[in-house]
C-alpha positions in Angstrom: -32.4 -8.2 -52.2 -30.9 -6.3 -49.0 -32.2 -6.7 -45.6 -33.0 -2.9 -45.6 -35.6 -3.2 -48.4 -37.0 -6.3 -46.9 -37.4 -4.7 -43.6 -38.9 -1.3 -45.1 -41.6 -3.5 -46.8 -42.5 -4.9 -43.2 -42.3 -1.7 -41.6 -44.4 0.1 -44.2 -47.6 -2.4 -44.5 -49.6 -4.7 -42.9 -48.1 -8.2 -42.1 -49.1 -11.7 -42.0 -46.2 -13.8 -40.6 -45.9 -17.6 -41.4 -43.3 -19.0 -39.1 -41.7 -22.5 -38.8 -43.1 -24.7 -36.1 -39.9 -24.8 -33.9 -38.5 -22.6 -31.4 -36.4 -20.8 -34.2 -39.3 -20.0 -36.4 -41.3 -19.1 -32.9 -38.5 -16.8 -31.7 -38.1 -15.1 -35.2 -41.9 -14.5 -35.0 -41.7 -13.2 -31.4 -39.0 -10.7 -32.5 -41.2 -9.5 -35.3 -44.1 -9.1 -33.0 -41.9 -6.7 -30.5 -40.7 -4.8 -33.5 -43.6 -4.3 -35.7 -46.6 -4.5 -32.8 -49.8 -3.7 -34.6 -48.6 -4.1 -37.9 -48.5 -7.9 -37.4 -52.2 -8.4 -38.3 -52.0 -12.4 -38.3 -49.6 -15.1 -37.7 -49.7 -18.8 -38.0 -47.4 -21.8 -38.6 -47.7 -24.4 -41.8 -49.3 -27.6 -41.0 -46.3 -29.3 -38.7 -44.1 -31.6 -40.6 -45.0 -30.8 -44.0 -43.0 -28.5 -46.4 -44.9 -27.1 -49.3 -46.9 -24.2 -50.4 -50.1 -26.2 -50.0 -49.1 -26.7 -46.2 -49.5 -22.8 -45.5 -52.5 -21.5 -43.7 -54.4 -20.1 -46.7 -57.6 -19.3 -45.1 -56.1 -17.3 -42.3 -53.8 -15.6 -44.9 -56.8 -14.7 -47.2 -59.0 -13.6 -44.1 -56.0 -11.5 -42.8 -55.8 -8.8 -45.9 -52.5 -8.0 -44.9 -50.4 -6.1 -47.4 -47.2 -8.3 -47.0 -46.9 -12.0 -46.6 -43.8 -12.7 -44.7 -42.3 -16.5 -44.2 -40.1 -17.1 -41.6 -37.6 -20.2 -41.3 -39.5 -22.7 -43.5 -36.9 -24.1 -45.9 -38.6 -24.0 -49.1 -36.6 -23.3 -52.5 -36.5 -20.2 -54.0 -38.6 -21.2 -56.7 -41.5 -21.8 -54.2 -41.3 -18.6 -53.0 -41.6 -17.1 -56.4 -44.6 -19.2 -57.1 -46.0 -17.9 -53.9 -45.4 -14.3 -54.8 -47.5 -14.8 -58.0 -50.2 -16.4 -56.1 -50.5 -13.7 -53.5 -49.9 -10.9 -55.7 -50.7 -7.8 -55.3 -49.5 -8.5 -51.8 -45.6 -8.6 -51.4 -43.9 -11.5 -50.0 -40.8 -11.4 -47.6 -38.8 -14.1 -46.8 -36.2 -14.6 -43.9 -34.4 -18.1 -43.6 -31.2 -19.7 -43.1 -31.6 -23.2 -44.5 -29.3 -24.6 -47.4 -31.8 -24.2 -50.4 -31.6 -23.0 -54.1 -32.2 -19.2 -54.2 -34.9 -17.7 -56.2 -34.0 -17.5 -60.1 -35.7 -14.4 -60.8 -38.7 -15.7 -62.5 -41.5 -14.9 -60.4 -44.0 -11.9 -61.5 -44.9 -10.9 -58.2 -43.0 -8.7 -55.6 -40.6 -11.0 -53.6 -38.1 -9.7 -51.0 -35.7 -12.6 -50.1 -33.0 -13.0 -47.5 -31.3 -16.1 -46.9 -27.5 -15.6 -46.8 -26.7 -19.3 -46.7 -28.5 -19.8 -49.8 -27.2 -16.6 -51.5 -23.6 -17.9 -50.3 -23.2 -14.9 -48.1 -22.2 -17.1 -45.1 -22.6 -20.7 -43.6 -24.3 -22.1 -40.9 -22.0 -21.0 -38.0 -22.3 -17.4 -39.6 -25.9 -17.9 -39.6 -27.2 -20.5 -37.1 -30.7 -19.5 -36.7 -33.3 -17.3 -38.5 -34.1 -15.7 -35.3 -30.4 -14.4 -35.4 -30.9 -13.1 -38.9 -33.9 -11.1 -38.1 -32.2 -9.8 -35.1 -29.1 -8.8 -37.5 -31.2 -6.4 -39.6 -30.0 -3.1 -39.5 -31.7 -1.3 -36.6 -33.5 -4.5 -35.3 -30.4 -5.7 -32.9 -29.8 -2.1 -31.3 -33.9 -2.1 -30.7 -33.9 -5.3 -29.1 -30.7 -4.8 -27.0 -32.7 -1.7 -25.7 -35.8 -3.5 -24.8 -33.6 -6.5 -23.4 -35.1 -8.9 -26.0 -31.6 -10.2 -27.5 -32.3 -13.3 -25.8 -35.0 -14.4 -28.2 -32.5 -14.5 -30.9 -30.5 -17.1 -28.7 -33.4 -19.4 -28.3 -33.5 -19.8 -32.2 -29.9 -20.9 -32.0 -30.2 -23.1 -28.8 -33.5 -24.5 -30.5 -31.7 -25.5 -33.8 -28.6 -27.0 -32.6 -29.7 -28.7 -29.4 -27.7 -31.0 -28.0 -24.8 -30.6 -30.7 -24.4 -26.8 -30.0 -21.1 -27.5 -28.2 -19.5 -28.7 -31.2 -20.4 -25.2 -32.9 -18.1 -23.2 -31.1 -18.7 -19.9 -33.0 -22.6 -20.6 -32.6 -22.5 -21.5 -29.0 -20.5 -18.2 -28.4 -23.0 -16.2 -30.5 -25.9 -17.6 -28.4 -24.1 -16.8 -25.2 -23.4 -13.4 -26.1 -27.0 -12.9 -27.2 -28.4 -14.4 -23.9 -26.0 -12.3 -21.9 -27.0 -9.4 -23.1 -30.4 -9.5 -21.6 -28.8 -11.1 -18.4 -29.7 -14.7 -19.0 -27.6 -18.1 -19.4 -27.7 -20.5 -21.9 -29.3 -22.9 -19.2 -32.3 -20.3 -19.2 -32.5 -20.4 -22.8 -32.4 -24.1 -23.1 -35.4 -24.5 -20.5 -37.5 -21.9 -22.8 -36.7 -24.2 -26.0 -37.8 -27.2 -24.4 -41.2 -25.7 -23.7 -41.9 -24.1 -26.7 -40.7 -27.1 -29.0 -43.2 -29.2 -27.1 -46.1 -27.7 -29.0 -45.0 -29.1 -32.4 -43.9 -32.5 -30.9 -47.5 -32.7 -30.1 -48.7 -31.4 -33.4 -50.4 -28.8 -31.3 -50.7 -25.5 -34.0 -52.8 -23.4 -31.5 -50.1 -23.9 -28.8 -47.4 -23.1 -31.3 -49.3 -19.9 -31.8 -49.5 -19.5 -28.0 -45.9 -19.6 -27.7 -45.1 -17.0 -30.4 -47.5 -14.7 -28.7 -46.3 -15.5 -25.2 -42.5 -14.7 -26.4 -43.7 -11.7 -28.1 -44.8 -9.9 -25.0 -42.4 -11.6 -22.2 -39.8 -9.7 -20.5 -37.7 -12.3 -20.1 -37.6 -16.5 -19.9 -39.5 -16.5 -16.6 -42.5 -15.3 -18.1 -42.5 -18.3 -20.3 -41.2 -20.8 -17.9 -44.5 -19.7 -15.6 -46.9 -20.5 -18.3 -49.2 -23.2 -17.5 -50.2 -24.3 -20.9 -46.6 -24.5 -22.2 -45.8 -26.5 -18.8 -48.5 -29.1 -19.4 -47.5 -29.3 -23.1 -44.0 -29.9 -21.9 -45.0 -32.6 -19.7 -47.0 -34.3 -22.2 -44.2 -34.3 -24.6 -41.7 -35.5 -22.4 -43.5 -38.5 -22.0 -43.8 -39.0 -25.9 -40.0 -38.2 -26.4 -39.1 -41.0 -23.4 -41.3 -43.5 -24.9 -39.7 -42.7 -28.4 -36.2 -43.2 -27.5 -37.0 -46.5 -25.6 -38.5 -47.7 -29.0 -35.6 -46.6 -31.4 -34.2 -50.0 -32.9 -30.6 -50.3 -34.3 -30.7 -51.3 -38.1 -27.2 -51.4 -39.5 -23.9 -50.1 -39.3 -21.2 -49.2 -41.8 -18.1 -47.4 -41.5 -18.7 -43.9 -40.5 -22.7 -44.5 -40.7 -25.0 -45.8 -38.3 -28.9 -46.1 -39.0 -31.6 -46.4 -36.6 -35.6 -46.6 -36.9 -38.4 -45.5 -34.7 -42.1 -45.3 -34.5 -44.0 -42.7 -32.8 -46.9 -40.5 -33.7 -45.5 -37.6 -32.0 -43.3 -35.5 -34.1 -39.8 -36.6 -32.6 -37.7 -36.9 -35.7 -35.1 -33.9 -35.0 -35.2 -34.9 -31.4 -34.4 -38.4 -31.6 -31.7 -37.7 -34.6 -30.2 -35.1 -32.5 -29.7 -37.3 -29.6 -28.1 -40.2 -31.6 -25.9 -37.9 -33.6 -24.5 -36.8 -29.9 -24.2 -40.3 -28.9 -22.3 -41.0 -32.3 -20.3 -37.7 -32.6 -17.7 -39.3 -35.1 -20.4 -40.9 -37.4 -23.1 -39.9 -39.7 -26.5 -40.9 -37.9 -29.4 -42.1 -40.3 -33.1 -42.4 -39.0 -36.3 -43.6 -40.3 -39.1 -42.2 -38.1 -42.7 -43.7 -38.9 -45.8 -42.1 -37.5 -48.3 -45.4 -37.8 -51.1 -43.1 -36.8 -50.5 -40.4 -39.3 -49.4 -43.0 -42.0 -46.3 -40.8 -42.8 -42.7 -40.7 -42.0 -39.5 -39.0 -42.3 -35.9 -40.0 -43.4 -33.4 -37.8 -41.3 -29.5 -37.6 -41.5 -27.4 -35.7 -39.3 -23.6 -35.5 -38.0 -21.9 -33.5 -35.8 -18.4 -33.5 -37.8 -19.2 -34.2 -41.5 -21.1 -32.1 -43.9 -23.9 -33.5 -46.1 -24.4 -30.6 -48.4 -23.4 -32.8 -51.4 -25.8 -35.6 -50.4 -28.5 -33.2 -50.0 -27.8 -31.8 -53.4 -28.0 -35.2 -55.1 -31.2 -36.0 -53.3 -32.6 -32.5 -54.8 -31.4 -33.3 -58.4 -33.0 -36.7 -57.9 -36.6 -35.2 -57.2 -36.4 -36.1 -53.5 -38.1 -33.1 -51.5 -35.3 -32.6 -49.0 -34.6 -30.0 -47.0 -31.4 -29.3 -44.6 -28.4 -27.4 -43.9 -24.6 -28.2 -43.6 -25.0 -31.1 -41.1 -28.4 -32.3 -41.4 -31.1 -33.3 -43.9 -34.6 -34.8 -44.0 -37.3 -35.7 -46.3 -40.8 -36.8 -45.9 -41.7 -40.7 -46.8 -45.1 -42.5 -47.4 -44.3 -45.7 -46.3 -41.8 -47.3 -43.8 -39.4 -48.4 -46.4 -36.0 -49.0 -44.2 -34.2 -49.8 -47.6 -34.4 -46.1 -48.2 -31.6 -45.6 -45.5 -29.5 -48.3 -47.4 -29.7 -46.1 -50.3 -28.8 -42.9 -48.2 -26.1 -44.6 -46.9 -24.7 -45.5 -50.5 -24.9 -41.5 -51.0 -23.2 -40.8 -47.7 -20.5 -43.2 -48.5 -19.7 -41.9 -51.9 -20.0 -38.0 -51.1 -18.8 -37.8 -47.5 -16.2 -40.6 -47.2 -15.4 -41.0 -50.8 -16.2 -44.5 -51.2 -18.1 -46.0 -54.3 -21.1 -48.3 -53.8 -22.6 -50.8 -56.0 -25.7 -48.6 -56.4 -24.7 -45.6 -58.9 -27.4 -43.1 -57.4 -30.6 -42.5 -55.8 
């Protein structure tokens, strides 16, 4: 499926946009708002921290009466979107993503427009560091965005997805700097925007996420975002939660090239803590178990600034684990704070990343 045919489906119908709750998803939705205007008849994120069709905002989707449902940066496998196209027919489904997932197999009966160059073996994480950059790269969109001085939105997604590890990805760093510079801004300006908009999902505040997407959609530049009172209040509250979470991080164990940690927090701090730890241990694979006691759920997370985790991710999925991720990061939900899961994950990392066999044969 080409970018042109997907874009044609969005520009000839009414659109409801479902977008990932982080800065990349928000920036992707904001670019669509700028480009499509009144064709966007609704937009909302899935339930924060949940990756499944059940987490989509179904009531809002059905009430919108949109002819096209677009899903941005959500990281579900292609077969899930084939199921989605069947469910929402006769509406069509348009997916833009850059996560490392299995692409559609062609089994759906509904109309599915699917563009994910990473899943479709058309480039890697450095080529497509954010879905916002993918949206910007649709023929005609980048030029229009440059004319409206909104290329900085594509940079928001890249900086948001890579965070403190961005300097270890020189091509992605250069792309982000170029996009920000086209609109007259620095990556420091962009990082400030990311910190504000990411505060919403860390607080599990879906209405705040929608507010952030709307704000970026009409903003003329970062200053409009930085001056927003609602996001400023959210950032203050989230900063307290993040500081508390970092204070609560506990070391669990270490193997050669692997180091594991545990943290408890009811805020959605998994990626923030994991990225910080990965930056601290830049030569290692960091494993993290984040447990949210008030929500009675948690996440296992792995990230490395140096080592690829694609083979680990593949084995987890083949074993039935609902893991998502990219070349250097993976995560999956858990229902109990079982620290033994990190030992099992470390076994997979030893085998697939470092070529060392372990006593355990698999997941």
